N, C-alpha and C positions, 0 to 999 in steps of 0.2 A: 698706583692706577687711576685715582681722582685728575693730581697734575696733568697725566698722560690723554686723560680723556679729554680736560677741560684746554690742555695745548691744540689737540689736534681736532679742534669745533672753529672753523672759519664762520664768518656771517652768514652763510647759505645753509651751511651745515644750523646754526642754531637759529632759524627761522622756520626751517624743515621741522625742527624736532619740538618747537612751540607748536607748529600748527598742529600735527602728528597728536599734543597733549591736548592742546584745546577740542578737537574733533574727539579724543578721547572722553574726556570730561562732558563739552556741551552735549553732543548727540544724545549719550545716554539720558542726561538728566530730562533733555526738551522732548523725551519719547516717554519717560515716566511721569514728568510733574504736571507736562499741559495737558489740557483736554485734548480732545482726538479732535473735536473742530476746527483748532486754531492751528494759525497760518504758519507758525513757527515750531510747532509737533510736527517730529519726525517717525514716521508710520514705524511698525514694529517690523515690515517686511524689506525698509528701507536701512534698517540698523543691521538683519541680518544680509542684506547685499552688499551693502558697503563694510563688513565682517569681513566677507567673502575677498573684496578690494583688496582688505589691509594684509588677508593672506597672502594672498597672490605678490603683496610686496616684498614680504618678508622672502617670498621664493625667489623675487629677482635681485634681491640681497644677495644671497647665495650666489646665485650665479654671475652674477657681477663683480665678487670678491673675487671667484678663479678665475674668469675669463677676462675681466677687466685689468684686472693686476698682476695676474700670473700667467695669461694667454693659454688656459686652457679650455679651451670650447669643450664641456659636457651636452649632449645631445641626449642625455638621460636621467636628469637630476631629477624627472617627475618619479622615476623609481623612489627616490628618498622620499621624498613627497608620499609619495599612495604608502610607503612603509610605514612612516610618522602617522599617517592616517587610519589605517589598519588596526594599529596599536589603542590608538584610542577607542577604533569602535569596536573592538574585543573587549574594551571595558565597557563601552558601555550596555554591549550587548548582554554581557553579564550582570549589568545591573536591571535587566526587564524582570527575571527570578520568575513567577507563576503568571505574572501577568502579559506573559505571550498568549498567540494562539491556539499553542497544546497545552500551557499551564506548565512545562516543565519546570522544576526549580534549577538545575543544572545546565541542562542540555536546551541552545536556542533552537528557533522554531525551527532552523532547517536543517538542523542536526538531525531533528525528530523526525520530518520527513523523508531524511535518507537513511533511517534507519540507524542511525550511529547509537551503538550500546553503551559507550561511554564518553567522556569529556576528553580531546586529545591533550596530550602532556604537553604540548606547547599552548594550550590554553588557560595550564593552570597558573595562579596568581594575578587573573587580569582580575578577578572580583576587586584587589586592593589599588584604591589611586594611583600609589605612590611606588606599584610596582608597573604600572601600565605607563606612566610620567617617565620611568627609567629606562623602558624600552622605547620609548620615542625617540630616545635620545643615543640610545644603545643599537637597537638595529639598523638604521642606516648608515652610524657612526664606522656599526663594524664590517657591512657591506661593501661600504666608501674606503675605508681600511685595507679590506683582503683585494677589493680590484684595482686601488689603487696601489699599493705595494707590487702587485701582479706587471701591471702595465709600467708603473715611471720605474721599476729595476728592469724592466724588459730598454728602456727607451722609447717609447710608442709615444710620440708627441704628433700635431697638426689633425690633417683631415683624417688618421691615420683610428686615431684616440678619442675621437666624434664618431663615426663607424659603429668603433668597439663598445662605448656609451650605448651608442644606439640600438645594438644588439643583445645589450645586454637589460631595458628594459622592458623590447618586445620578447625577451625571453621569458621575463618576467610575468608578461601580461598574458603569454600561454599556460603560465604555470599556476598562477589562481584563476584563472579560468575555468580550473579543472576541479567538479564538483566533488571530488577523492583528496583534495587538499587541503579540506577544512576551510575555509573560508566563504563561506557561501556562494562559490562556482560564478555565474555569471551576473545573479542579483547583487550578489556583494552582501553588505551589512547594512541595516535600514531597522525602521521601526522603533528606533530609540526612545527610552523613557525619562531617564532621569542623569543627572552628572552630579555627583555629591549631594545625592538628596534632592537637588534642585530641580525640578519640569524643567526638559529642553523647551519644550512649546513655551514654556511662560514669557510674559516682556521681560522681567526684572531679570530674568537668566540670560536670554539674549544680549542683552543691555550690559552685562557684566562678560560676557564674552567679548564684546564688541570692545568693552575697557581694557579688557585684559589682553588682545588683541592689539591695541594700539600699543600698549606697553609692551609688548613683545616687540613690535617693530622697531620701537626706541630703543631697546635694549641692545637687540639684533646690529642695529646702525651704529652703534657706540660701539660693541665687537669688532665691527667693522674698521671704523674710524681708526681705532685704536691700535688694527694691526698694519693697517695701510700707511701710517703716522708712522710706526717706529721702525727701528730699523731693520726688522723683518719684511717690515711692506717694501722698504728698499729694494731689499735681497728678492720680493717677489717681482719687482719690477724690473730688475736686471733679467731675471730670466726669463719674462715675459720678452724684452726687447733683445738680446742676446744671451741665449740660454747656452749656449758651448762656449761664450767666453767667461762666463759666472762659474761652469765649473771647471773652468781652467787657471782660476783664479784660486781654487782650494775649498769651494761650498758644496755642500752634500746639497743635490740641486734635487733629488730624489726624495727626501727627508723635509725640505723646505715644501714643495709641493703634495706631497702627502699629507704633511697636517694641515693645508691651507684646506686641501680637498675633504677630508676626515672634517674640519670644522664647515665647511659651506655643507656637508653632507646633515650635520646636525641640526642647521638650520633649518635646512630643506624640511627634516620630520616635524621638527615645534610647528613651521606653518599649517605641515598636513594634519597636525593633531586638532589644532586650533580652528582648521575649515571645517571638519567633520560634522560636529556638534550644530556649527552654525547651521550648515546645509543640510544635514539630517541623512547622507548616505553617502557610503564607500563602496565604490566595488574597482573592476580590474580595470573599467578602463581608464584609469585614472592614472596607468601605466602606461598608454599610445605611445609611443613616439612623437606623435605630431602635437599630446599638449607639451612634451621637451620643448620642442622646435619652438611655439607657440611662447613658450616663455623666454627662450631667450634673443625674439623680434622684441619682446618688453623691452627688455635692455637696450637693443638696437635703437629702438624707437627713441627712447629716456636720454640714452647717453651711457654707452660705454666707459665703464674707470672711473664713474663720477658718484656711484652709491647713490645719492639723490635722485641722479635721471632716471637709475633703475627702478627707484619705488614710483616713480612716477606716471615712468613708462608702463610699468604692470595697470596703474589707478587707470593712467589716459584711453591707453587699448581696451582694457577691458571694457570699462562704460561704453567705448564705440561700438564694443560688440552686443552689449545689453542692448543699446540703441536699434542698431541696424536690422539686430537678429526678430526682430519684435514688429516688423512692418515688410513691405513688399521686397524687400532689397535682403530678406536672408540667406536667398540659394545662392547669393551671391558675398555672401559673406567672406569667406574663404579666399578668393578674388581678390577682394578688397585687403584683405589683411594680405597678402605676396606683396599687390600691387603697393602697401603702405610701406613695405619693407625694401621692397627695389625702389622706391621714390626716395627713402629717407637713405639709403647706401648710396645713393647717385649725388643727394643733391643735399643732405645732411650726416656728412659721413661719422661725425662725432656725436649725431644724436642733439635731441631738443637744449637739454642743459647742456651737454658738450659745445655747442654751438653757441650759445648764449653767453658762456662764458668766457668764448676768444674773442667775439663781438665786445663783451665788456674790456679786456683785457688789452683789445686794439684800440677801443676809445681811450681808454686810460692811455696808453703809448703815445696819443699822437694829441694830448692837448697838452701844449708846452706850460712848462714850471715858472713861478716865478725868474729863478735864477737864467734861465734859458731865454726867455723873453728880454732878461737885461742886457744878457751880451749881446743878443742881436740887435739893441738900441747904444750898442758900446757904454755900456756901464757894468762894472766893476765892482764886486765885495771889495772893503779895504782891507789889506792882510795884516796879519799880525806882526807888530815889529820882533823883530828877533834880538 
């Protein structure tokens, strides 16, 4: 595995990993060690904001893995992201204990308000961090496995699969909005206090969460690179480009698609779990189909099938969203986002990184090497005597 990871990293991937690692170390240190008035000190609110961007980058990587390399366009990946977030939110709610508004040591405040007599069975175990961490992976993974097994076995592809994934996340949106579903209804889960005994609002905790998010992004990127650079990745690309031909060659296409779809869902769940303690809330709006569509736009803008471009697109688009939604252009952000997607599709169909790579390769191809220049001058290298 170490040899596979080393072999799969090119110069661009290595630079990306170095930048992420540097950010994961320098930004927390700047926030914690430098005085508040220093020009190089990163405020705590920016640490939390950039931590949210890093979580979005992990989500974008999970989408690029299935869309850019296997041709599976999922418009419901926000559901896996939200499920991972709810699993972590349930753990954080159980940590509140008697510090809630109603002071109930077992029931969260919203359950006391809704007259719950006891804790629902599916909330048991979330008072332990290891159990919540397992659920962060298991719940999105099981949903993706069940959904994928039914969809891929029925050979649902293309736009039909995209519509079904969108319907799935919308159905979950409606379910989680219900107060009797046991997840806080419209308000969701919030008012978190501690995580592993540390105050969620403390500067040190936020810095640690940011560093952990950067580490998760690095691990997710390495896993994706290992997958796409292996023989499995070559089969995935073959499925993307010619699924019928790949099936005729004897490959079990459904199994490959099911594996990568489940892996992608688990990555999205981890992103959601890291997102919740940094944002401080998780509610049914995270299941909105618009969020999943927006995540697909991140990948398209950055560069489908590049991994680095997907992460870059998530950061760039969300930074633009933060910048433009805080001024007079706030009501027009969705129109700007749609226009950005249309312009990128028309002018940069390979995205930012994909177009840059194509230009760089073309530039390298156009440069004549020494041998071709010598042949043009009529000079050839001497041949070895036989």
